[in-house]
N, C-alpha and C positions, 0 to 999 in steps of 0.2 A: 279783242274782247273774248271773253269766255262764254260759250253758249251751251245751254242744256237742251240737247236734241235727242230724239229717238230715230231709229231707222227701221224700215221694213225691207228685208232682203228677199228677193225672189231668185231661187236657184233654178235657172232655165233647164240645165241638164244636171240631174243628180249625179253625184259621184258614183260611178258604176263599176269601180274596181279595175279600171284599165291599168295594166302593168306594162304593156308594150308601148302604148301611146301616152304622151306626156300631158295631154289636155284632160283635166278632170271635169271641168264645167265652166259655164259662163254665168256669172252672178250679176243680177240687176238689183241695185239697192235704191230704195226711196230714201234719199239722203236728207231731204228737207221739204216741208210744205209751208209756203209763205202765207201770211195773213195781211190784213188791211194795213197794219202798222208797218210791215215790211214794204208794202207797195208804196205807202206814203213817203217812206224814207229812201226810196231807190233813186239811183241816177239812171234814167231810162224808164220805160214803161214796164213795170213788173205787175202783171195781173194778180190780184189776190187769189189765193188757192192754187198757185203754180206749184208743180212738183219738180224737185231737182233729183235727177236720176244719176247714179254712178254705175259704171259698167266695169266689172273686174274679170280678168282671166285667172282661173284657178288651175294651178299646175302641180304635177308631182314634184317632189324635191329633186333638185338638180337641173330642172328645166328652166329656161328663160324666155320671156316675151321678146320677140325680135321685131314683129311688124303686124299691123292690120292693113288689109289691102283690098282693092278691087281690080280684077283683070278680066279679059275676055272670057265669058262663060261663068264668071263669078262676080256678081254685082256687089258693090259696097254701097249701102244705103242707110241713111238716118232720116226719119220722117216724123212729123207731128200734124195733127189735123188743124192746128192753129198756127203758131209760130214759135221759134226759139228765142228765149230772152238772152241778151248780152248786156253786161254792165258797161256803161258808156264812159267811165273815167279811166279805168285800168284794163278793161276786158278786151280781148282780141283772140285770134287763132293762137298767137304766141304772146300771151299777156305778160305785162310786167307785174308778176304775182309774187307776193312775199307775205311774211307774217304781219309786217307793219301795214301793208295794203289791205290785209284782211280785216283791219279795224274800220275800213271805210265802206259804209253802206252795204251794197249787195255784191261785193267782189267774190265772196265765196259761192255765189249762185250763178256765176258766169258759165257759159258753155264753151268747152275747149277739148282738145285731143292730147292728153298726156301719154307718157309711156312709163309710168311710175309716178313718183311725187318728189317734190322738193329738190328737183335736179337743177341743172344750170339755168334753164329757162323758167324756173319757179312755177311749174305747173302743179298746182294742188299742194295741200299740206296734210299732215296727220291730224286727226281730231285731237290727239293729245297735245298738239302744238298750237292749238287755238287759244293761246294766251298772248299777252302783250309781248313784244320782242324781247324785253328784258326778263321775261319769265316771272312777272309779278302775280298778284292776285287776280282772280277772275274779273274780267271787265265786260260789262254789258253796254253795247252801243246805245248812244243817246236816243236813237230812233227805234231801238228795239230790234234792229236787224238781227236775224238768226237767234232770236231768243224765244221763238215760238215752240211750245211744247205740244205740238199736234199729236194726238194719239195714233195717227196713221204712220208716223215715223218711228224709227227704232231706237238704237242705242244712243246714249249721249255722246257729245263731241269729245268728251274726255277719254273715250275708249279708242285705242288704236284699231284702225279698220282695214289694214292690209296695204297701205301705200308703201311705195318703194322707199327705203331709207338707207340703202347702201351708197356706194360711190355715185355721185351725181351722174345721170345719163341724159344726154341731149336727145331731143326729138327732132328727127329730120322729116319734113313734109315735102313729098314729091308728087308732081303730076296734077295737083288740084288747080283748077282755073280760078281767077278772081271771083267769078260769079258763084262758083261752088263754095268758095270760102267766105262769101259774104254773110252767110248765116252765122259765122263765128267771128265777125269783126267787132268793132266797138260801137255798133248801133243796135239797139235792142229791136227785136221783132223784125229782123231784116229778111227772114225767109223761113220756110218750113220744111225744106227738102234739100238733102245733099245726096247725089247718086253719081257713081263713077265706076267705070271698068278699066281705068288707067291711072290710078293714083293710090298712094299709101302714106301712112306715117310710121316711122321706124325708130327704134332705139338702137343705135349703133353699139354693138357689144352685148346687147341683151340686158334685160332688167329682171330681177327676181324679187319676191316678196320679202318683207322684213321678218317674218316668222316662219315656223315649220309649215304652216298652211300654204305658203308660197302663192299669195294672191297679189296681183298687180293691177292697179287702176289704169284703164286704157281710154276712158272717155267720161265726160260729164255734160249733161243736158238739162236745161230748165224750160218747162213749157206748161201751159194750162190746158193743152189738148191731149189727144190720145197719141202716145209715143210708140214707135216701132223701129226695128232695125234689122238689117241683114249684113253680116260681115264675114270675113275670112281672116284667119290668123296664121302666122308662122312662128313656131317655137324652136328654140335651140335645145338640142339634147345634151346629156352629159358627155357625149363623145364630141370632142372638138371638131368643128367643120361639118357636122351632120345636123340637119334641120328636119322638121316635120311640118307639113302644110295641112291645115284643117279647113274644109270648105263647107258652106251651108248647103250646097246642092251640087249635083253633077260632078262627082269625083272622077278624075282622070289619072291613070298611072298610079303613082304612089300617094296621091292625095287621099286624105281620110275624110269621109263624110261625117259631119258632126251637126245634127239638127239643132242643137242648143245655140248655134250661131244665128238662129232666126228668133226674133222676139216680136210679138208673143208667139208661143209655139203653135205650129199648125194643128188644126182640130183633129186630123187623122194622125195616129202615131206612125212614126217611121221606124221600120225594122232595121236594126244595125247589128253587126257582129264584129268583134275584133278578136284576134288571137295573140297569144303571148307564149313564149317558151320558158321553161324553168331553167334553161341554160343559156347564158349569154354566148353569142357568136363573136369571133370564131371559137370553135371548140375542137376537141381532139377526136380522132376516129375511134369508133367503138363506144362513145359516150351515149348513155341512155338519155333521150330527150323527150320530154312530155310537152305537147302543145295543148293549151287550154283555150276554149272558145268562150267569150263572155258576150251574151246576147243583150240587146236592148230592144224592148217591145217584142220579145220572142213569144209571149203568151205562156199559157200553162204547159203546153206540150210542143215545144219547138223540136224540129228535126235537124239533123246535121249530116252533111256529106263532106268528108275530108278529101282533099286532092293533093297528090304529090306529083309535081311536074304535069299538072292538069289531068292526071289519071286518078280515078276513084281509088281511095284507100281507106283503111280504118273501118269503124262501125258507126252506127247512129248513136254517137256519144259526144258529150262536150269536151272529151279529151282524146288525144291520139298520141301513142308512145311508140317509138322505134329506136333501135340501136344502130341500124345500118345506114345512117345518113352519109351521102357523098357530097363532095364539094359542089356548091351551086344548086343543090336540090331546092325546089321551091314548094313551100307548104302554104295552103290556104284552106278556108272552110266556107261552105255555103250553108247558111242557116235559113230555114223556112219557118216563119212565124205562124203560130196558130191563131193569131188575132185576125178576124175578118176585116178586110179593108185596109190592112196595114200598108203603108207606103214602102217602096223599095223592097218588096218581098217577092222572091227570096233575096236575102242580103248576102253579099260577098264580102268576106273579111279582107283585111290587109294581107299582103303576101310576105312571108318570112323566107329569106334566102339563106340557106345554110352555108356557112364558111367552115370547112373541115380541114384541119391540119393533120398530117400523118403522125402516127405513133411509132417511136423507135422499137427495134427488136434486139434487145441486148441479152447476152448470155455470159456465163463464166467458165473459164478453163482453169484447171489447177495444175501447176508445175511443181512436182515433188510430192512426197507422201502427204496424205491428209490426216494421218495419225502420227504424232511425233512427241518427243519429250520437250519439256518447257524451254530449255535453253537452246534448242536446235534452230528454230526459225527456218525449217526446211521447205516450207510450202509458199509459193507465190500465186496469188489469184489474179487473173487478167480478165478485164472486161472486153468482150468481143463485139464487133460492129458498133464501136463507141466513138468513131471519128466525128468531130464536130459537136459532140454532145456534152452536156454538163453532167458529171457523175457524182454520186453520193453512195459510199459503201455503208451497209448496215450490218449489225450483228443482232440476231434475235429480234429483228424488225425495229431496232433502235439505231438512229444515225450515229456513225462513228465520227467524232469531232476531227475535222481536218483531213478526213479520208476522202479526197475528191479526185485522185489521180486515176490513171488507166490501170494501175496495178495496186495490190494491197497485200501485205505480208501479215497474216494472222498470228497472234501470239497467245490467244486463249481459246478455249473450247467454245463452240457455238455454231449456229447456222448463219452463214454469210451470204448476202445478196448485194447486188449493185442496182441502184436506181438511176436511170438515164433520162435526161430531160432535154428536149429540143429547144431551139431558140424561141419557139412559139409556146413553150410551156407544157407540151405534151410529154407524158412520162411513161416509162415501162419499167417494171420491176422484174429482174431475172429470177429464175428458179434458184433455190437455196443450195449451197455447198456446205455440207457438214464437216467441221474440223474438230478433231479430238486432240487436245494437248494434255498429255499425261504429266502429272505433277512430279517434280524431282523429290527424291528422298531427303530426309533430314540427314545432314552429315556434320556431326559434332564429335568432340573427343574430350576426354578428361585425362589429366596427367597425374600419376601417383608417384611421389618421390622427386628428388631433385633432377633438373634437366642438365646440370653440370656435375659430372662425377668421374671417378677414376676407373681406368680400364680394369675389367675383370670383376667389377663389383655388382653389375646388373642392378643398379640402384633405381632405375626409372622404368615405369610401365605406362604405356599410352593405351587408353581404352575407348573404342568408338561407341556411339549410341546403339542401343538394342532396338529391335523392331521385327515384327513378323515378316518373313520372306526376304529379309535383307541379307546380302552377301558383301564381303569385304575384300579389298586388295590394298595392302600397305605399299607406299612408294617412298622414294627418296630423291632428293635433288629437284631443281627447278623444272626439269624435264619430266617429272613424275615417273621415274623409272621404277617398274614393279619390282618388289623384293620377292625373290623366289620362295614359295612356300608360306609367305606371310599373308594368310587369308583368314585368320581368326579374328575375333572381335577385339583381341588385345595383342599388343606387340611390345617387345623389349628391345630398344635400340642398343647397339654395342659399339657403334662408331659415331664420330662427329658428323653431323649433317644439319644444315639449317632448314631443310625442307622435308621433314617427315610428315606425310599426309596419309589419310585413309580415303580411298574411293569407295563410296557406299552405292550399291546397286539394289533397286527395288524389283518387285515382281513384274513391272512393265518394261524392265530393261533400262530404266532411266538412272543415270549416275550423277553423283555430285561429290566433289572433293571437299574434305574438311579443311579448316584453317591449318596452316603449317605449325609444326612444333620444332623449335630450334634445340638441338641436342649438342652438348660439348662433352666429349670423352677425353679426359686428360690421361696421358701415358703414365703408367706406374714404373718407377725406375728399377733397375736390377739391384740386388743386395747380395754381395759375395764377400767372403773373408779369405785373405791369403796370409798364412803364417810365415814369418820371417826367421823361422828356426824350428827345432823340435818342440812338440807339444808335451813331452814327458821329460821332466828334469827334477833336480834335487831342490829341496827347500832352500830359498835364498836366491835361486836363479829366476829367470823370467824369459818370456817370449813375446815378441812384438807382433800383434795382429793388425793387418792393413785391410780396410774396406775398399771397394771399387770407387774410382773417382768419377766426376762428371760435373758439368756447369750447373751451378745453382743447387747442388745437393747439400743436405745437412744430415747429421748422424747422431745416433744415440746408442751407446754400447750397453749390453745387458750381460749379467752373469746369472745363469739360470733364467728365471722369469722376472728378475728385478733389474730396474735401471741402475747403472753405475753412476753415482753422482759425479757431475763434471766431465764425464767421458763422452764428449760431443765432437771430437775431431775425427779425421779420417783414419786414425790409428789408435791402438791401445796396447800398453805393455802389461801383459798378464803375469803376475808374480805368484799367485796362489792357484790351487786346483779349482776347477769348475768348468762348466760348459758356457762358452762365450758366443754371443750373437750380436749383430749390429742391425739397427733399423735405419734404412736409408729413406729420406723424404725429399721429393722434388720441389721446385719453386711453386708448382701448382697445388701442393699439399698432398700429393699422392705418396704413400709409404709402402715399403716392403721390408719384411723381416727375413734376414738371412738364415741359412741353416747353421747349426751350432758347431763350434770348434771346442773339443774337450781337452783341457789342460790337466795333466796328471803329475803329482809330486810323489815319488815312491822309492827314492834311492836310499833312505835311511829308515832305521827302526823308529817306531813312535808315530808312524803315519797310518792313520786309518781313513779309509775312503769308501764311501757308499755312492749310490747313484746321484744323490742330490746334496750331499754334504761331505766335508773333509775335516779331520782332526789331526793336527800336526803338533808334536812335542819335540823341541830341539833346544840346544844340542842334546843328543842322546847317544851314548851315555853322557852324564853330566856330574858335577860335584854337588848337586842339590840346587843349583840356580839354572832355571830353564825357562823357556817361553812356550806358552800354549796358544795355538792359532786355530780357530774354528771358522769354517766358511759354510754357509748354507744357501742353497738356491731356492728353498721353499719358505723358510722362516726369516722374516725381515727383522722384527723387533720382538723379543721375548725375555722372560726371566730364566736363568740357568743356574746350576750348582756344579762346582768343581770339587771332586773328592779324590784324595790319594790314599790308596789301600795297600797295606803290606801283604806279605805272603800268607800271614795268619788270618787275613780278612779284616784286620782292624783298620779303621779310618784314622790315619795319622795327620790328615790335613783336610779342611773343608772350608769353602768360601762361596758365597752367593755372588753371581756376576749377571751381566745383562748382554743379550744379543742385540747389537745395534747395527742396523742396515745389513743384516745377514752375517755378522762377523763378531767373533770374540778374540781379542788380542790381549793376553794376560801374561805378565812376567811374574814368576814365583822364585823366591830365594829362600831355601830352607837348608843351607849348607851346614849350619850348626846344629840342626835338629835331626837330620837324616843320617842313619848309619848306612854304610855301604850295603848294597843288596838289590834285589829286584822288587819293584813296586808297580802298581797299576794306577794310571790316571783315568778316572771315570767322569765323563761330562754328561749331566742330565739336562736336556732341553725339552720341556714339555713331556710328552710321552716317549720321546726318543732318548736312548742311552747309548753313548759311544765310549769304548774303553781302549786305551793305548798303553803299551808296556813302557816302563821307564827304568833305566839302569843307572844307579848312583854308585860311583866309584869312590 
């Protein structure tokens, strides 16, 4: 059934800021106040006006409730001035408690000892779970049980109140006698006191609260009398296997005095002090540690005396800071309350034992120069005193990814350090080693002209990049053999080599080679002419001119500066006067022009010859039929005029002709028109005029 209830919670020990101790407070909640309708509907005698109390342990996050106990010197006691109520159909020390059972009468007001809620033994439920088992609408018991809205109670049952909701935890009850447990059996009002110094109830594995508040329900009691208790609790810490014991009085050794374990609280306040460090132990040597004292009931002007290994240290201050802690140093604080009549005054705090791990002492040595050029990698840094340590190299205080070995080879400028870490997590950072890595110069080149050319042409120029302070050395071959004297910004290769490079050096002495330039220099063939006879002869004769031979050579003969059409073999038969040359070309396309061979025809009259042209008239003397042959090395095609002049200067014959490919070949037959005598043949070609004497018989 669903109940609308309020609760009134009493915090016996206010949360006082403990950071070292896990217990924040003991909370007593008035869970329910019954009325006459509840009493009439109960199984067993439930006096009207009975109060149901719930007791919670309030802990720091990460702590767990392990046990509530009584041992010698530390009594466990629950007491009322009347008697404790127990439901008689389902109630007992270990009741058969469930959501379904909570629908019956006063099951929810039973007295029992849980260690959380809703665990395997079904001790207690969350208020938010007080619905029918199937989770339906709110149900009110027909007898009105747990429906009382007494103003002395607090929050309604629909609000989660701190019960344990994690993995179910079993409660183990140890040491209680049957008589002691009779107050929790299934008979109502069977007793009013349970007291033991040799019993406990425990949650194996520990229990934690369902929310960040970390509150765990540890007991529930219903009585119409005055209720009181004294108990001691054991908490599990976040460190596996480490527990803390809190006692209501008479602390011994590491036990922690916690007056809130007594309810109601004593009339005189109890002075308490606890200390905590801002650093978790173990810590590393040289760490600055501040201990802070937190007083309870210290009054307006408490005083403090710090002790290190039982010797007075520090000042009258709630904090104590030092950096020279040694392993197993013990720190505690004695606080004297300014409240008159305070119990446990002066109060001695818990003792914190320092666990100190050594710090490594690492340094760096440099093998090789610490200033070098970018491509050299000349320096190796080595971590000293680094055996058994975890290393991390840094550059300019930033971790270098993957640099975790005992050595490191720097490649860029910066300040290098090595951080060494022990197995305990203690670290040391070495002093810095400055590394200067000078940049390489730019080394590029541009090529002007073809990279394949004929010898002797100097057709290619390679030019390096310019820059302030740069010097150059040109090399050839894969071995980068320096070329003597080639130290300018430009270089003209003259021989074939697939590895012409320039090495550029900057002002820091750093060098870089440019990409290679492949050069192919093809050989130019020789070009010579051999005459197979005399070069001077009479008209009508000839001489054979022969060029040098060779594999893959081709030829072109020239008379003067003009190619002779069709004259492309290795020899040429010269029949007319002129200067002959041959151009020899290799299979690679390289050509050379030979020196000239001059052919002269001068054994008859009527031959006029100049440097670059020849006029021949034959036969001479003639009967008036003759041939005019003109050869020119300069004029290839032009208009010309032939004129025959007698001794009186009269033109007796005139004809327009053409110079074709540097030659005029004209046959004239004037036998019937010319009388015997001496004539002059005049040939006019452009501005040039050539005259030859002609005898007609």
